[in-house]
Phi, psi and omega in degrees: 000133176281177184301320178299312173305317180295312180298315179298319186289320177295325177290317178299319175295316180296320181294318179293326173293317177297327179293316182299315181296315180305313181298320186296311184301314184293320177297316180298325185281330182263346178234093186280344183276119180257160172237149185231139184224149170228126173217133177277133172266129185270011172239151169275177187301321179081016177236201179294346180257017180308327183288357174294340181092197180285163180220156172246128183250138173240126188227125168265127180238160171285184184294341180270351182096005175283121184299136173240335174219141180213134178232135177242118184250112179268155184298335176278002180102347184291139178227131174251133175239139177222142171210194184293325179278346178222068186293334182204159171215199180289351190247340181175198183203164172291133177312138184242011179242148175289140177282148171283098187303327174297314176301322187271350190309318183293343180259012180293137175231173177284156176304319185300319179297317176297311180297330178297307179296316184295329186277353180281000000 
């Protein structure tokens, strides 16, 4: 791939991220009702950080299931947090797909439980 192709690819990634963030902000402003979930993952990461162990995810979604805040708590004590203002880092990113709210119904928790973990 030449320099032009790399630049075009980089711009495309930047534009895609900007579109995701705009969608999240717009969704947040129009759908004020949030849902909160806690789910233990039975698989490890499968990447260079696999030794972190299993994880429990806490997710706040808008009414459509789009994540707006996300916490990943790993067995080794590592905690990752993502939201609209901090959508990604070197270890992961805020989910960009709507959750199936029916599938996640059994994992629903209270806002207080979510906020307690978020504030740590």
